[in-house]
C-alpha positions in Angstrom: -23.6 8.8 -3.3 -21.2 11.4 -1.9 -20.9 12.1 1.8 -22.1 15.3 3.4 -19.4 17.8 4.3 -20.1 17.5 8.0 -19.2 13.8 8.3 -16.2 13.5 10.6 -13.0 11.6 10.3 -9.7 11.6 12.2 -6.5 12.1 10.2 -4.7 8.8 9.4 -1.9 9.6 11.9 -4.3 10.0 14.9 -4.0 7.3 17.5 -6.2 6.6 20.5 -4.9 7.3 24.0 -5.7 5.3 27.1 -5.8 7.4 30.3 -4.1 6.2 33.4 -6.2 4.0 35.7 -7.4 5.7 38.8 -7.2 3.1 41.6 -7.6 -0.6 41.4 -11.4 -0.9 41.5 -13.6 -0.8 38.4 -13.0 -1.2 34.7 -9.9 -0.1 33.0 -10.3 3.0 30.9 -11.0 2.4 27.2 -8.7 3.8 24.5 -10.2 6.9 22.9 -9.4 9.5 20.4 -9.0 12.5 22.7 -9.2 15.2 20.1 -12.6 15.8 18.3 -12.6 14.6 14.8 -12.7 17.4 12.1 -15.3 17.3 9.3 -14.2 16.0 6.0 -14.6 19.5 4.6 -12.1 20.8 7.2 -9.7 18.0 6.3 -10.1 18.8 2.6 -9.4 22.5 3.3 -6.3 21.6 5.2 -5.0 19.8 2.1 -4.7 23.0 0.1 -5.2 23.3 -3.7 -1.8 21.9 -4.5 -2.9 18.5 -3.3 -5.6 18.3 -6.0 -4.8 16.8 -9.4 -6.8 17.0 -12.6 -8.1 13.6 -13.6 -10.3 12.1 -16.3 -12.5 9.3 -15.1 -14.3 8.4 -18.3 -15.2 9.5 -21.8 -18.7 11.0 -22.0 -21.0 11.6 -24.9 -19.8 15.3 -24.9 -16.2 14.7 -24.3 -14.0 13.8 -21.3 -15.5 13.8 -17.8 -12.8 15.3 -15.6 -12.3 17.2 -12.4 -9.7 18.0 -9.7 -9.5 15.4 -7.0 -7.4 14.5 -3.9 -7.3 11.2 -2.0 -6.0 10.9 1.6 -6.2 8.1 4.2 -8.4 8.9 7.2 -10.1 7.1 10.1 -14.0 7.6 10.1 -15.3 8.9 13.4 -18.5 9.0 15.3 -20.8 6.5 16.9 -22.1 5.1 13.6 -18.5 4.2 12.6 -17.3 3.0 16.0 -20.3 0.9 17.1 -20.0 -2.0 14.6 -16.2 -2.0 14.8 -16.3 -2.1 18.6 -18.9 -4.9 18.5 -17.0 -7.0 16.0 -13.7 -6.7 18.0 -15.4 -7.5 21.3 -17.1 -10.6 19.7 -13.7 -11.8 18.3 -11.3 -11.1 21.1 -13.3 -9.7 24.0 -11.8 -6.2 23.8 -11.2 -3.4 21.3 -7.8 -1.7 21.0 -9.5 1.6 20.1 -7.9 2.0 16.6 -10.4 2.8 13.9 -9.7 1.2 10.5 -8.3 3.5 7.8 -10.4 4.5 4.7 -9.9 6.6 1.7 -11.3 10.1 1.7 -11.8 11.2 -1.9 -12.4 14.9 -2.3 -13.6 16.6 -5.6 -12.8 20.3 -6.1 -13.8 21.4 -9.6 -11.8 24.1 -11.2 -14.7 26.5 -11.3 -15.7 26.0 -7.6 -14.5 28.1 -4.7 -14.3 25.0 -2.4 -14.5 21.3 -2.6 -17.9 20.0 -3.6 -18.0 16.3 -3.0 -16.6 13.8 -0.5 -16.5 10.0 -0.5 -15.3 7.5 2.0 -14.0 4.2 0.7 -12.7 1.0 2.3 -10.7 0.0 -0.7 -7.1 -1.1 0.0 -4.4 1.6 0.6 -2.6 0.7 -2.7 -5.6 1.4 -4.9 -4.7 3.9 -7.6 -6.5 7.3 -7.4 -7.8 6.9 -10.9 -9.6 3.7 -9.8 -11.0 5.4 -6.7 -12.4 8.3 -8.8 -13.9 6.0 -11.5 -15.6 3.8 -8.9 -16.8 6.7 -6.8 -18.4 8.3 -9.9 -19.9 5.0 -11.0 -21.3 4.3 -7.6 -22.7 7.9 -7.3 -24.5 7.4 -10.6 -25.9 4.1 -9.6 -26.7 4.9 -6.0 -30.4 5.0 -6.7 -30.3 1.3 -7.8 -28.0 -0.1 -5.1 -28.6 -1.0 -1.5 -26.6 0.0 1.6 -25.6 -3.6 2.1 -23.7 -4.0 -1.0 -21.3 -7.0 -1.3 -19.2 -5.4 -4.0 -15.4 -5.0 -3.4 -15.7 -1.3 -3.9 -18.6 -0.3 -1.5 -18.7 3.4 -0.7 -19.9 4.4 2.7 -22.4 7.2 3.0 -23.2 9.6 5.9 -26.1 7.4 6.9 -24.1 4.1 6.7 -21.4 2.9 9.0 -18.2 1.4 7.6 -18.3 -2.4 7.9 -15.9 -5.2 7.1 -13.9 -4.8 3.9 -16.2 -4.5 0.9 -19.4 -3.7 2.8 -21.4 -1.0 4.3 -23.9 -1.3 7.1 -26.9 0.8 7.7 -27.7 1.8 11.3 -31.0 0.3 12.5 
Protein backbone atom coordinates (compact mmCIF):
# COMPACT_ATOMS: atom_id res chain seq x y z
CA UNK A 1 0.00 0.00 0.00
CA UNK A 2 1.53 3.36 -0.96
CA UNK A 3 2.18 6.02 1.68
CA UNK A 4 0.26 9.27 1.79
CA UNK A 5 2.05 12.29 0.35
CA UNK A 6 2.08 14.06 3.74
CA UNK A 7 4.24 11.43 5.46
CA UNK A 8 7.48 13.10 6.52
CA UNK A 9 11.11 12.05 6.17
CA UNK A 10 14.48 13.71 6.59
CA UNK A 11 16.94 13.67 3.69
CA UNK A 12 19.54 10.92 4.11
CA UNK A 13 22.31 13.48 4.78
CA UNK A 14 20.44 15.02 7.75
CA UNK A 15 22.12 14.41 11.11
CA UNK A 16 20.76 15.14 14.58
CA UNK A 17 22.33 17.88 16.67
CA UNK A 18 22.81 17.92 20.43
CA UNK A 19 22.51 21.39 21.95
CA UNK A 20 25.04 22.53 24.56
CA UNK A 21 24.21 21.62 28.13
CA UNK A 22 23.06 24.58 30.22
CA UNK A 23 24.57 24.08 33.65
CA UNK A 24 25.50 20.90 35.46
CA UNK A 25 22.11 20.03 36.93
CA UNK A 26 19.54 17.97 35.09
CA UNK A 27 19.59 15.63 32.14
CA UNK A 28 21.83 16.09 29.16
CA UNK A 29 19.99 17.38 26.06
CA UNK A 30 18.99 14.63 23.65
CA UNK A 31 20.13 14.71 20.03
CA UNK A 32 17.37 15.95 17.74
CA UNK A 33 16.85 16.80 14.10
CA UNK A 34 16.56 20.57 14.41
CA UNK A 35 14.98 21.20 11.01
CA UNK A 36 11.39 20.06 10.41
CA UNK A 37 11.19 17.04 8.13
CA UNK A 38 9.66 17.74 4.72
CA UNK A 39 6.85 15.61 3.32
CA UNK A 40 7.74 12.82 0.92
CA UNK A 41 5.90 14.83 -1.75
CA UNK A 42 8.26 17.78 -1.17
CA UNK A 43 11.30 15.48 -1.28
CA UNK A 44 10.02 14.01 -4.57
CA UNK A 45 9.45 17.46 -6.06
CA UNK A 46 13.02 18.45 -5.14
CA UNK A 47 14.34 15.49 -7.14
CA UNK A 48 13.14 16.95 -10.42
CA UNK A 49 11.90 15.00 -13.45
CA UNK A 50 15.42 14.06 -14.56
CA UNK A 51 15.79 11.79 -11.49
CA UNK A 52 12.94 9.57 -12.70
CA UNK A 53 13.60 6.62 -14.94
CA UNK A 54 11.13 4.59 -16.98
CA UNK A 55 10.95 1.03 -15.67
CA UNK A 56 8.94 -2.11 -16.45
CA UNK A 57 8.09 -4.12 -13.35
CA UNK A 58 6.20 -7.01 -14.96
CA UNK A 59 4.38 -8.30 -18.01
CA UNK A 60 0.61 -7.88 -17.68
CA UNK A 61 -2.21 -9.48 -19.64
CA UNK A 62 -2.39 -6.35 -21.83
CA UNK A 63 1.34 -5.73 -22.20
CA UNK A 64 4.14 -4.36 -20.08
CA UNK A 65 3.36 -2.61 -16.81
CA UNK A 66 5.69 0.35 -16.65
CA UNK A 67 6.00 3.77 -15.11
CA UNK A 68 8.59 6.40 -14.22
CA UNK A 69 10.14 5.94 -10.78
CA UNK A 70 12.91 7.35 -8.59
CA UNK A 71 14.45 5.88 -5.46
CA UNK A 72 16.32 7.85 -2.82
CA UNK A 73 17.53 7.08 0.70
CA UNK A 74 15.73 8.99 3.51
CA UNK A 75 15.26 8.86 7.28
CA UNK A 76 11.55 8.52 8.27
CA UNK A 77 10.45 11.18 10.74
CA UNK A 78 7.73 11.73 13.29
CA UNK A 79 6.77 10.13 16.58
CA UNK A 80 5.46 6.95 14.96
CA UNK A 81 8.89 6.36 13.43
CA UNK A 82 11.02 7.53 16.37
CA UNK A 83 9.18 5.92 19.29
CA UNK A 84 10.01 2.24 18.56
CA UNK A 85 13.59 3.08 17.51
CA UNK A 86 14.20 5.09 20.68
CA UNK A 87 12.68 2.34 22.84
CA UNK A 88 14.79 -0.39 21.22
CA UNK A 89 18.01 1.64 21.56
CA UNK A 90 17.25 2.47 25.21
CA UNK A 91 16.56 -1.18 26.01
CA UNK A 92 19.82 -2.30 24.34
CA UNK A 93 22.34 0.28 25.46
CA UNK A 94 20.48 2.68 27.75
CA UNK A 95 20.61 5.66 25.37
CA UNK A 96 19.78 6.66 21.80
CA UNK A 97 22.24 8.47 19.54
CA UNK A 98 19.37 10.25 17.77
CA UNK A 99 20.19 8.93 14.30
CA UNK A 100 17.17 7.50 12.51
CA UNK A 101 17.74 4.46 10.29
CA UNK A 102 17.80 4.99 6.55
CA UNK A 103 15.02 3.70 4.31
CA UNK A 104 14.27 3.73 0.60
CA UNK A 105 11.77 6.31 -0.59
CA UNK A 106 10.35 5.02 -3.85
CA UNK A 107 8.41 7.60 -5.87
CA UNK A 108 6.22 6.89 -8.89
CA UNK A 109 5.55 9.66 -11.42
CA UNK A 110 3.63 8.36 -14.46
CA UNK A 111 4.32 10.09 -17.78
CA UNK A 112 0.75 11.40 -18.05
CA UNK A 113 0.65 12.81 -14.49
CA UNK A 114 1.55 16.38 -13.56
CA UNK A 115 3.18 15.34 -10.27
CA UNK A 116 4.26 12.16 -8.48
CA UNK A 117 1.34 9.90 -7.61
CA UNK A 118 2.62 7.20 -5.23
CA UNK A 119 5.24 6.96 -2.49
CA UNK A 120 6.62 3.91 -0.66
CA UNK A 121 9.05 3.59 2.24
CA UNK A 122 11.08 0.40 2.40
CA UNK A 123 13.64 -0.97 4.82
CA UNK A 124 15.38 -3.09 2.20
CA UNK A 125 19.21 -2.82 2.09
CA UNK A 126 20.86 0.16 0.41
CA UNK A 127 22.29 -2.02 -2.37
CA UNK A 128 18.85 -3.28 -3.52
CA UNK A 129 18.41 -2.64 -7.27
CA UNK A 130 15.66 -0.15 -8.14
CA UNK A 131 13.96 -2.74 -10.36
CA UNK A 132 13.56 -5.04 -7.35
CA UNK A 133 12.23 -2.18 -5.21
CA UNK A 134 9.59 -1.34 -7.79
CA UNK A 135 8.56 -4.94 -8.38
CA UNK A 136 8.20 -5.64 -4.65
CA UNK A 137 6.37 -2.36 -4.01
CA UNK A 138 3.88 -3.10 -6.76
CA UNK A 139 3.40 -6.69 -5.55
CA UNK A 140 2.90 -5.56 -1.94
CA UNK A 141 0.48 -2.83 -3.05
CA UNK A 142 -1.61 -5.41 -4.89
CA UNK A 143 -1.53 -7.81 -1.96
CA UNK A 144 -2.01 -5.23 0.79
CA UNK A 145 -5.58 -6.31 1.40
CA UNK A 146 -4.37 -9.82 2.30
CA UNK A 147 -1.30 -8.98 4.40
CA UNK A 148 -0.99 -7.76 7.95
CA UNK A 149 1.04 -4.85 9.28
CA UNK A 150 3.28 -7.25 11.22
CA UNK A 151 4.72 -8.99 8.19
CA UNK A 152 7.92 -10.99 8.66
CA UNK A 153 8.85 -10.95 4.99
CA UNK A 154 12.27 -9.53 4.10
CA UNK A 155 10.62 -6.84 1.96
CA UNK A 156 8.08 -5.31 4.32
CA UNK A 157 6.82 -1.92 3.21
CA UNK A 158 5.88 0.62 5.80
CA UNK A 159 2.65 2.54 5.49
CA UNK A 160 1.67 5.90 6.90
CA UNK A 161 -0.10 4.12 9.77
CA UNK A 162 2.83 1.80 10.52
CA UNK A 163 6.12 2.70 12.10
CA UNK A 164 9.37 1.34 10.73
CA UNK A 165 10.59 -1.59 12.80
CA UNK A 166 13.66 -3.79 12.71
CA UNK A 167 14.85 -4.91 9.28
CA UNK A 168 12.13 -6.83 7.51
CA UNK A 169 9.23 -5.75 9.72
CA UNK A 170 6.69 -3.04 10.25
CA UNK A 171 4.95 -2.29 13.50
CA UNK A 172 1.52 -0.78 13.93
CA UNK A 173 1.08 1.85 16.61
CA UNK A 174 -1.25 0.72 19.40
